C-alpha positions as CSV (number, residue, x, y, z in Angstrom):
1,X,-15.8,-46.1,-77.7
2,X,-15.0,-42.5,-77.0
3,X,-15.0,-41.3,-73.3
4,X,-17.0,-38.2,-74.0
5,X,-16.7,-36.8,-70.6
6,X,-12.9,-37.1,-70.4
7,X,-12.5,-35.9,-73.9
8,X,-14.5,-32.7,-73.4
9,X,-12.9,-32.1,-70.1
10,X,-9.3,-32.4,-71.4
11,X,-8.7,-31.6,-75.1
12,X,-12.0,-29.8,-75.3
13,X,-11.4,-27.5,-72.3
14,X,-9.2,-24.6,-73.5
15,X,-10.0,-22.5,-76.6
16,X,-8.2,-24.0,-79.6
17,X,-6.3,-20.9,-80.3
18,X,-4.1,-20.9,-77.1
19,X,-0.5,-21.9,-77.4
20,X,0.6,-25.5,-76.8
21,X,1.8,-24.9,-73.2
22,X,-1.9,-25.1,-72.1
23,X,-3.0,-28.6,-71.3
24,X,-6.0,-29.8,-69.3
25,X,-5.4,-33.6,-69.6
26,X,-4.3,-33.9,-65.9
27,X,-6.9,-31.5,-64.8
28,X,-9.5,-33.6,-66.5
29,X,-8.1,-36.8,-64.7
30,X,-8.3,-35.1,-61.3
31,X,-11.7,-33.5,-61.9
32,X,-13.2,-37.1,-62.7
33,X,-11.3,-38.6,-59.8
34,X,-12.6,-36.0,-57.3
35,X,-16.0,-35.5,-58.9
36,X,-17.6,-36.7,-55.6
37,X,-16.5,-33.4,-54.2
38,X,-18.7,-31.7,-56.6
39,X,-21.8,-33.8,-56.6
40,X,-23.3,-31.8,-53.6
41,X,-23.0,-28.5,-55.6
42,X,-24.9,-29.7,-58.7
43,X,-28.0,-27.7,-58.0
44,X,-26.7,-24.8,-55.9
45,X,-27.6,-21.9,-58.2
46,X,-26.0,-19.2,-56.0
47,X,-22.6,-20.8,-56.5
48,X,-21.8,-19.3,-59.8
49,X,-18.2,-19.3,-61.4
50,X,-16.5,-16.8,-63.5
51,X,-14.9,-17.7,-66.9
52,X,-11.4,-16.5,-67.8
53,X,-11.5,-14.2,-70.8
54,X,-9.1,-14.7,-73.7
55,X,-9.1,-11.8,-76.4
56,X,-7.9,-13.2,-79.7
57,X,-7.5,-12.0,-83.2
58,X,-9.7,-12.2,-86.4
59,X,-8.5,-12.2,-89.9
60,X,-9.8,-8.7,-90.6
61,X,-8.0,-7.1,-87.7
62,X,-11.0,-7.3,-85.3
63,X,-11.1,-9.2,-82.0
64,X,-12.8,-12.4,-81.0
65,X,-13.6,-13.0,-77.3
66,X,-12.8,-16.5,-76.3
67,X,-13.0,-17.8,-72.7
68,X,-12.0,-20.7,-70.5
69,X,-14.7,-22.1,-68.3
70,X,-14.2,-23.0,-64.6
71,X,-13.5,-26.7,-64.4
72,X,-16.2,-27.4,-61.8
73,X,-18.9,-25.8,-63.8
74,X,-17.6,-27.3,-67.1
75,X,-17.7,-30.8,-65.4
76,X,-21.5,-30.4,-64.8
77,X,-22.0,-29.2,-68.4
78,X,-19.9,-32.1,-69.9
79,X,-21.5,-34.8,-67.8
80,X,-24.9,-33.6,-68.9
81,X,-24.0,-33.8,-72.5
82,X,-22.5,-37.3,-72.0
83,X,-25.6,-38.5,-70.3
84,X,-27.9,-37.0,-72.9
85,X,-25.9,-37.5,-76.0
86,X,-28.6,-39.9,-77.6
87,X,-31.1,-37.1,-77.4
88,X,-28.7,-34.6,-78.8
89,X,-27.8,-37.0,-81.7
90,X,-31.5,-37.4,-82.6
91,X,-32.0,-33.7,-82.5
92,X,-29.0,-33.0,-84.8
93,X,-30.4,-35.4,-87.4
94,X,-33.4,-33.3,-88.0
95,X,-31.5,-30.5,-89.7
96,X,-31.2,-31.3,-93.4
97,X,-28.9,-28.5,-94.1
98,X,-26.2,-28.6,-91.3
99,X,-22.6,-29.3,-92.1
100,X,-21.6,-28.7,-88.5
101,X,-23.2,-31.6,-86.7
102,X,-20.8,-32.4,-83.9
103,X,-19.0,-35.7,-84.1
104,X,-16.6,-37.1,-81.4
105,X,-13.2,-37.9,-82.7
106,X,-11.4,-41.2,-81.8
107,X,-7.8,-42.3,-81.7
108,X,-4.6,-41.6,-79.8
109,X,-3.7,-38.5,-81.9
110,X,-7.0,-36.7,-81.5
111,X,-6.3,-32.9,-80.8
112,X,-9.9,-31.7,-80.2
113,X,-12.9,-34.0,-79.2
114,X,-15.4,-32.4,-81.6
115,X,-14.9,-32.1,-85.5
116,X,-17.1,-30.4,-88.1
117,X,-16.8,-30.4,-91.8
118,X,-13.5,-28.6,-92.4
119,X,-13.4,-25.3,-94.2
120,X,-11.2,-26.9,-96.9
121,X,-14.2,-29.1,-98.0
122,X,-16.9,-26.5,-97.6
123,X,-16.5,-24.7,-101.0
124,X,-16.9,-28.2,-102.8
125,X,-19.9,-29.0,-100.7
126,X,-21.6,-25.7,-101.3
127,X,-21.2,-26.0,-105.1
128,X,-22.6,-29.5,-105.0
129,X,-25.5,-28.8,-102.7
130,X,-26.9,-25.7,-104.5
131,X,-27.1,-27.8,-107.7
132,X,-28.6,-25.8,-110.6
133,X,-29.6,-22.7,-108.5
134,X,-29.5,-19.5,-110.5
135,X,-29.1,-17.5,-107.3
136,X,-27.4,-18.0,-103.9
137,X,-28.7,-16.5,-100.7
138,X,-25.7,-15.9,-98.4
139,X,-26.5,-15.1,-94.7
140,X,-25.1,-15.6,-91.3
141,X,-26.1,-15.0,-87.7
142,X,-25.1,-11.8,-86.0
143,X,-22.9,-12.4,-83.1
144,X,-23.9,-16.1,-82.8
145,X,-22.3,-17.4,-79.7
146,X,-22.5,-14.1,-77.7
147,X,-26.3,-13.6,-78.6
148,X,-27.6,-17.1,-77.6
149,X,-30.1,-16.9,-74.9
150,X,-29.5,-19.7,-72.5
151,X,-33.2,-20.3,-72.0
152,X,-33.5,-21.2,-75.6
153,X,-31.5,-24.3,-74.9
154,X,-34.5,-26.1,-73.5
155,X,-36.7,-24.4,-76.1
156,X,-34.6,-26.1,-78.8
157,X,-35.0,-29.6,-77.4
158,X,-38.4,-29.5,-75.7
159,X,-40.3,-26.7,-77.5
160,X,-40.7,-23.1,-76.5
161,X,-44.2,-23.3,-75.1
162,X,-43.4,-26.4,-72.9
163,X,-40.3,-24.8,-71.6
164,X,-42.0,-21.5,-70.7
165,X,-44.5,-23.4,-68.6
166,X,-41.8,-25.3,-66.7
167,X,-38.6,-23.5,-65.5
168,X,-37.6,-26.0,-62.9
169,X,-34.0,-26.9,-63.5
170,X,-34.7,-30.3,-62.0
171,X,-37.7,-31.0,-64.2
172,X,-38.1,-34.7,-65.0
173,X,-40.0,-34.1,-68.2
174,X,-37.7,-31.2,-69.5
175,X,-34.2,-32.5,-68.7
176,X,-32.5,-29.8,-70.8
177,X,-33.7,-27.2,-68.2
178,X,-30.7,-28.4,-66.3
179,X,-28.3,-27.7,-69.2
180,X,-29.7,-24.1,-69.3
181,X,-29.0,-23.9,-65.5
182,X,-25.5,-25.2,-65.7
183,X,-24.5,-22.9,-68.6
184,X,-25.7,-19.9,-66.7
185,X,-23.8,-20.9,-63.6
186,X,-20.7,-21.3,-65.6
187,X,-20.8,-17.6,-66.7
188,X,-21.5,-15.8,-63.5
189,X,-25.4,-16.2,-63.9
190,X,-25.7,-14.5,-67.3
191,X,-28.5,-15.7,-69.5
192,X,-27.1,-13.9,-72.7
193,X,-24.5,-15.7,-74.7
194,X,-22.5,-18.9,-74.5
195,X,-18.7,-19.1,-74.1
196,X,-16.6,-19.3,-77.3
197,X,-13.8,-21.8,-76.8
198,X,-14.9,-25.0,-74.9
199,X,-16.0,-27.7,-77.3
200,X,-19.1,-28.5,-75.1
201,X,-20.4,-25.0,-76.0
202,X,-20.0,-25.7,-79.7
203,X,-22.3,-28.6,-79.2
204,X,-24.8,-26.4,-77.3
205,X,-24.7,-23.7,-79.9
206,X,-25.4,-26.3,-82.7
207,X,-28.4,-27.6,-80.7
208,X,-30.0,-24.2,-80.6
209,X,-29.4,-23.4,-84.2
210,X,-30.6,-26.8,-85.3
211,X,-34.0,-26.1,-83.8
212,X,-34.0,-22.9,-85.9
213,X,-33.2,-25.1,-89.0
214,X,-36.2,-27.3,-88.3
215,X,-38.6,-24.4,-88.3
216,X,-36.9,-22.8,-91.3
217,X,-37.1,-26.1,-93.3
218,X,-40.9,-26.2,-92.7
219,X,-41.5,-22.6,-93.6
220,X,-39.3,-22.7,-96.8
221,X,-40.4,-25.9,-98.2
222,X,-39.5,-26.3,-101.8
223,X,-38.3,-22.7,-102.2
224,X,-34.8,-23.9,-101.4
225,X,-33.3,-25.8,-104.3
226,X,-30.3,-26.9,-102.2
227,X,-28.1,-25.5,-99.5
228,X,-26.1,-25.9,-96.4
229,X,-25.4,-24.2,-93.0
230,X,-21.9,-24.3,-91.5
231,X,-22.0,-23.3,-87.9
232,X,-23.8,-19.9,-88.3
233,X,-23.2,-19.4,-92.1
234,X,-26.0,-20.2,-94.5
235,X,-25.6,-20.9,-98.3
236,X,-29.0,-21.4,-99.9
237,X,-29.7,-22.0,-103.6
238,X,-32.9,-20.5,-105.0
239,X,-34.7,-19.9,-108.3
240,X,-34.8,-16.1,-108.4
241,X,-34.5,-13.0,-106.3
242,X,-38.1,-13.1,-105.3
243,X,-37.7,-16.6,-103.8
244,X,-34.5,-15.4,-102.2
245,X,-36.4,-12.6,-100.5
246,X,-39.0,-15.0,-99.3
247,X,-36.6,-17.5,-98.0
248,X,-34.7,-14.7,-96.2
249,X,-37.9,-13.7,-94.5
250,X,-38.4,-17.3,-93.3
251,X,-34.8,-17.5,-92.1
252,X,-35.2,-14.3,-90.1
253,X,-38.5,-15.6,-88.6
254,X,-37.0,-19.0,-87.7
255,X,-33.9,-17.4,-86.0
256,X,-35.9,-14.9,-84.1
257,X,-38.0,-17.7,-82.6
258,X,-34.8,-18.5,-80.6
259,X,-33.7,-14.9,-80.0
260,X,-31.2,-15.0,-82.9
261,X,-30.9,-12.6,-85.8
262,X,-29.5,-12.5,-89.3
263,X,-26.6,-10.2,-89.9
264,X,-27.8,-7.8,-92.5
265,X,-24.4,-6.4,-93.4
266,X,-23.3,-9.9,-94.5
267,X,-26.6,-10.9,-96.2
268,X,-26.4,-11.1,-99.9
269,X,-28.3,-12.4,-102.9
270,X,-25.7,-13.5,-105.5
271,X,-25.9,-14.7,-109.2
272,X,-24.3,-18.0,-109.5
273,X,-22.9,-17.3,-113.0
274,X,-20.3,-14.9,-111.5
275,X,-16.7,-16.3,-110.6
276,X,-15.3,-15.8,-107.2
277,X,-13.2,-12.6,-107.1
278,X,-10.9,-14.1,-104.4
279,X,-8.3,-16.3,-106.1
280,X,-5.4,-15.7,-103.7
281,X,-5.4,-19.1,-102.1
282,X,-4.8,-20.7,-105.5
283,X,-2.2,-18.2,-106.4
284,X,-0.2,-18.7,-103.2
285,X,-0.4,-22.4,-103.6
286,X,0.9,-22.3,-107.2
287,X,3.7,-19.9,-106.1
288,X,4.8,-22.2,-103.2
289,X,4.2,-25.5,-105.1
290,X,7.9,-25.9,-105.9
291,X,9.6,-27.7,-103.1
292,X,12.9,-25.9,-104.0
293,X,11.3,-22.5,-103.0
294,X,12.9,-22.7,-99.6
295,X,16.4,-23.2,-101.2
296,X,16.4,-19.7,-102.8
297,X,16.5,-16.6,-100.8
298,X,15.2,-14.6,-103.8
299,X,12.3,-16.9,-104.2
300,X,11.3,-16.6,-100.5
301,X,11.6,-12.8,-100.6
302,X,9.4,-12.7,-103.8
303,X,6.6,-14.8,-102.5
304,X,6.6,-12.9,-99.2
305,X,6.3,-9.6,-101.0
306,X,3.5,-11.0,-103.2
307,X,1.8,-12.2,-99.9
308,X,2.0,-8.7,-98.4
309,X,0.2,-7.3,-101.6
310,X,-2.5,-10.0,-101.2
311,X,-3.1,-9.0,-97.7
312,X,-3.6,-5.4,-98.7
313,X,-5.9,-6.2,-101.6
314,X,-8.0,-8.9,-99.7
315,X,-8.4,-6.9,-96.4
316,X,-7.5,-10.2,-94.7
317,X,-4.4,-11.4,-93.0
318,X,-5.2,-15.0,-93.9
319,X,-2.8,-14.9,-96.9
320,X,0.1,-14.8,-94.5
321,X,-1.2,-17.8,-92.6
322,X,-1.5,-19.8,-95.7
323,X,2.0,-18.8,-96.8
324,X,3.5,-19.9,-93.5
325,X,1.7,-23.1,-93.7
326,X,3.0,-23.8,-97.2
327,X,6.5,-22.8,-96.4
328,X,6.4,-25.0,-93.3
329,X,5.4,-28.0,-95.4
330,X,8.6,-27.3,-97.4
331,X,10.6,-27.4,-94.2
332,X,11.4,-23.6,-94.2
333,X,12.8,-24.0,-90.6
334,X,15.7,-26.1,-92.0
335,X,16.4,-23.8,-94.9
336,X,19.9,-22.1,-95.3
337,X,17.9,-19.0,-96.2
338,X,15.8,-18.9,-93.3
339,X,17.3,-15.6,-92.3
340,X,15.4,-14.0,-95.1
341,X,12.0,-15.1,-93.9
342,X,13.0,-14.4,-90.3
343,X,13.5,-10.7,-90.8
344,X,10.0,-10.5,-92.3
345,X,8.5,-12.5,-89.3
346,X,10.1,-10.0,-86.9
347,X,8.1,-7.1,-88.6
348,X,5.0,-9.2,-89.1
349,X,4.4,-9.6,-85.4
350,X,3.7,-5.9,-85.2
351,X,1.8,-5.5,-88.4
352,X,-0.1,-8.9,-88.8
353,X,-0.8,-10.3,-85.3
354,X,-3.5,-12.6,-86.6
355,X,-0.6,-14.8,-87.8
356,X,1.3,-14.6,-84.6
357,X,0.6,-18.2,-83.7
358,X,2.0,-19.5,-87.0
359,X,5.1,-17.1,-86.6
360,X,5.8,-18.4,-83.2
361,X,5.4,-22.0,-84.2
362,X,7.8,-21.6,-87.2
363,X,10.5,-19.8,-85.0
364,X,10.0,-22.4,-82.2
365,X,10.6,-25.1,-84.7
366,X,13.9,-23.4,-85.8
367,X,15.1,-23.2,-82.2
368,X,14.0,-26.8,-81.4
369,X,16.1,-28.3,-84.2
370,X,19.1,-26.3,-82.9
371,X,19.6,-24.1,-86.0
372,X,20.8,-20.5,-85.8
373,X,18.5,-17.5,-85.4
374,X,19.0,-13.8,-84.4
375,X,18.5,-14.3,-80.7
376,X,19.4,-10.7,-79.8
377,X,16.8,-9.2,-82.1
378,X,14.1,-11.6,-81.0
379,X,14.7,-10.7,-77.4
380,X,14.1,-6.9,-78.3
381,X,11.1,-7.7,-80.5
382,X,9.5,-10.0,-77.9
383,X,9.9,-7.6,-75.0
384,X,8.8,-4.6,-77.1
385,X,5.7,-6.2,-78.5
386,X,4.7,-7.9,-75.3
387,X,4.6,-4.5,-73.5
388,X,2.6,-3.0,-76.4
389,X,0.1,-6.0,-76.6
390,X,-0.3,-6.1,-72.8
391,X,-1.3,-2.4,-72.8
392,X,-4.1,-3.2,-75.3
393,X,-5.2,-6.3,-73.2
394,X,-4.4,-8.5,-76.3
395,X,-4.2,-11.8,-74.5
396,X,-3.7,-13.9,-77.5
397,X,-0.6,-12.2,-78.7
398,X,0.8,-11.9,-75.2
399,X,0.2,-15.7,-74.6
400,X,2.1,-16.7,-77.8
401,X,5.0,-14.4,-77.3
402,X,5.4,-15.6,-73.6
403,X,5.5,-19.1,-74.9
404,X,8.0,-18.2,-77.6
405,X,10.3,-16.5,-75.1
406,X,10.7,-19.9,-73.4
407,X,11.2,-21.7,-76.7
408,X,13.9,-19.3,-77.7
409,X,15.4,-19.1,-74.2
410,X,14.8,-15.3,-73.9
411,X,14.5,-13.4,-70.6
412,X,11.8,-10.9,-70.2
413,X,12.3,-7.4,-68.6
414,X,10.7,-6.4,-65.3
415,X,8.7,-3.7,-67.1
416,X,7.3,-6.2,-69.4
417,X,6.3,-8.6,-66.7
418,X,4.7,-5.8,-64.6
419,X,2.7,-4.7,-67.7
420,X,1.4,-8.3,-68.2
421,X,0.4,-8.6,-64.6
422,X,-1.7,-5.5,-64.8
423,X,-3.8,-7.2,-67.3
424,X,-5.0,-9.5,-64.5
425,X,-5.6,-12.1,-67.1
426,X,-5.4,-15.6,-65.6
427,X,-4.1,-17.2,-68.8
428,X,-1.1,-14.8,-69.1
429,X,-0.3,-14.8,-65.3
430,X,-0.4,-18.6,-65.3
431,X,2.4,-18.6,-68.0
432,X,4.3,-16.0,-66.0
433,X,4.1,-18.2,-62.9
434,X,5.5,-21.2,-64.9
435,X,8.3,-19.1,-66.4
436,X,9.1,-17.7,-63.0
437,X,9.2,-21.2,-61.5
438,X,11.5,-22.3,-64.4
439,X,13.9,-19.5,-63.7
440,X,13.1,-17.6,-66.9
441,X,12.1,-14.4,-64.9
442,X,15.0,-13.0,-62.8
443,X,13.2,-10.5,-60.6
444,X,11.2,-11.9,-57.6
445,X,7.5,-11.6,-58.0
446,X,4.8,-11.3,-55.4
447,X,1.7,-12.9,-56.9
448,X,-1.6,-11.7,-55.5
449,X,-4.9,-13.7,-55.3
450,X,-8.5,-12.6,-54.4
451,X,-9.1,-12.2,-50.8
452,X,-12.1,-14.4,-50.7
453,X,-13.9,-17.2,-52.5
454,X,-10.8,-18.1,-54.6
455,X,-12.2,-21.3,-55.8
456,X,-15.0,-19.6,-57.9
457,X,-12.9,-16.9,-59.4
458,X,-11.2,-17.0,-62.9
459,X,-7.9,-16.9,-60.9
460,X,-8.3,-20.6,-60.0
461,X,-5.7,-21.5,-62.8
462,X,-3.1,-19.1,-61.3
463,X,-3.6,-20.6,-57.9
464,X,-3.2,-24.1,-59.3
465,X,0.1,-23.1,-60.9
466,X,1.4,-21.5,-57.7
467,X,0.5,-24.5,-55.6
468,X,2.1,-26.8,-58.1
469,X,5.5,-25.1,-57.6
470,X,5.0,-24.5,-53.9
471,X,5.3,-20.8,-54.5
472,X,2.4,-20.3,-52.1
473,X,0.5,-22.8,-49.7
474,X,-2.8,-20.9,-49.7
475,X,-5.7,-23.2,-49.8
476,X,-8.7,-22.5,-52.0
477,X,-11.7,-20.9,-50.4
478,X,-15.4,-21.0,-51.2
479,X,-17.7,-23.9,-52.3
480,X,-15.3,-25.3,-54.8
481,X,-12.3,-25.1,-52.5
482,X,-12.2,-28.7,-51.4
483,X,-12.3,-30.0,-54.9
484,X,-9.5,-27.6,-56.1
485,X,-7.4,-28.3,-53.0
486,X,-7.5,-32.1,-53.8
487,X,-6.4,-31.2,-57.4
488,X,-3.6,-29.0,-56.0
489,X,-2.5,-31.6,-53.6
490,X,-1.5,-33.7,-56.6
491,X,0.5,-30.9,-58.0
492,X,-1.8,-30.7,-61.1
493,X,-1.4,-27.4,-63.1
494,X,-2.5,-26.3,-66.6
495,X,0.9,-25.0,-68.0
496,X,3.6,-27.2,-69.4
497,X,6.2,-25.0,-71.2
498,X,7.8,-28.0,-72.9
499,X,4.5,-29.7,-73.9
500,X,5.3,-29.5,-77.6
501,X,9.0,-29.7,-77.6
502,X,9.3,-33.3,-78.7
503,X,7.0,-32.7,-81.7
504,X,8.8,-29.5,-82.7
505,X,12.3,-31.2,-82.4
506,X,11.2,-34.0,-84.8
507,X,12.0,-33.9,-88.5
508,X,8.9,-36.0,-89.0
509,X,6.5,-33.2,-87.9
510,X,5.8,-29.7,-89.2
511,X,5.8,-26.7,-86.9
512,X,2.1,-26.1,-87.7
513,X,-0.1,-29.1,-87.0
514,X,-2.9,-29.8,-89.5
515,X,-5.6,-30.0,-86.8
516,X,-4.8,-27.1,-84.5
517,X,-4.6,-23.3,-84.6
518,X,-7.2,-22.6,-87.3
519,X,-5.0,-24.6,-89.9
520,X,-7.7,-24.3,-92.6
521,X,-9.2,-21.0,-91.6
522,X,-7.8,-19.2,-94.6
523,X,-10.2,-21.3,-96.7
524,X,-13.1,-19.6,-95.0
525,X,-12.1,-16.4,-96.9
526,X,-12.6,-18.3,-100.1
527,X,-16.0,-19.6,-99.0
528,X,-17.1,-16.2,-97.9
529,X,-16.4,-14.8,-101.4
530,X,-18.1,-17.4,-103.4
531,X,-19.9,-15.7,-106.3
532,X,-19.5,-12.3,-104.5
533,X,-18.3,-10.3,-107.5
534,X,-21.7,-9.1,-108.4
535,X,-24.1,-9.3,-105.4
536,X,-27.6,-8.1,-105.7
537,X,-28.8,-5.4,-103.3
538,X,-30.4,-6.7,-100.2
539,X,-31.7,-3.4,-98.9
540,X,-35.2,-3.9,-100.2
541,X,-35.6,-7.2,-98.4
């Protein structure tokens, strides 16, 4: 049986896009062990905590704002979910169209606690579910996670009218009032939006949109021939454009009931007799299907150049992620012609940062198996790009390059470290602390912490790392100070620079794991383009 609380607190704690040096397993152990220190703070609404932001990439060059929750606040959220999982499961079953019903994963090799239908299976499921539909209504929710109204959480489980008549977070008849309360407390009291990153918040978001599904199913009735929803993306088969317009109006009404809104820019009515105009995944798989491709420098160069063209034509950086995945499957890190790919990777860090995680993993694999690479050039590239990304506050790119600097045994300049420190981002500074403690930073640093209530700030993770290495002795202050001090006394931190070294060093493992770092995200491009060659105008609807 899955220990839901520990699973959510450990492998479901950090956003899945962070580099492998982030680990919350020991933190989860400590949090559960010292949970009695938190029990007295369960209902104190004034003791809010601040999440730690993590700005990441999107395939089209835009940004996605992830966040890491304070462990104390996250404990209350996860414990509530575990205690009320039966009610949540019953609720999820009421949606007849969801493909993103949360399921807890089991087994010793589980990377994330929650799994949904993978993108790789989504296109087949959509084609099967829409049956004979002449038209497809394609819609999604605008800014889904950031727009969720926390008060809609009890609306979803208990009904809107009942919830509006009882706001008591301790209500015995409306238990999900507490979840609304705990979610708000975990984001500095904000009622708009839920965090992107923690797995518990994926469950919460699904609960809200499931309630919209229930209303939508009632309104639409037999106007939908067949369809699915995957997280916030709807694929609905209908008989004609008039039915599509009617179903769309029902969808908008159902979402609005829970303060959610359809994204008009991405809403389309599409004829299902049109082929997809996005064939690049199949093209790349065909080009890389020959296992001997990594044994020819010319073949490597050719497929990379084609991939660059596909990036330009598709407007997405996902083709590069697919290419690196396929080459990694062919053991490109062990190739005698690795230097051909390596020179491209050096340039791609600048031009295609959405693939920076895969680039770093492939390079780290090469170093872990002790094969040659151009260390001098990588030192220049990492320092140059770190300084540039830090000035933009691009946390994702900085985090991966900091991790890679350790894997390649590269020292960072004082200017670069100072630039990163100016971001004041707890994720990045925590890695800096660990690099400093492991003698990878030559210049002495003076790490600064907030002057008061350090236990509630997003800097808690930095202070944990500093205490772990005895760089400072400063105790945590504020209401969560006692809990965090007990964690610190056991030298528990959240950074382990060698966390993935054994896997990367093994010839039995690829650099890019199949269950992490958006492994199948490129398939989403294919899904988003199903039948989109000749969309009908939606302006009139």
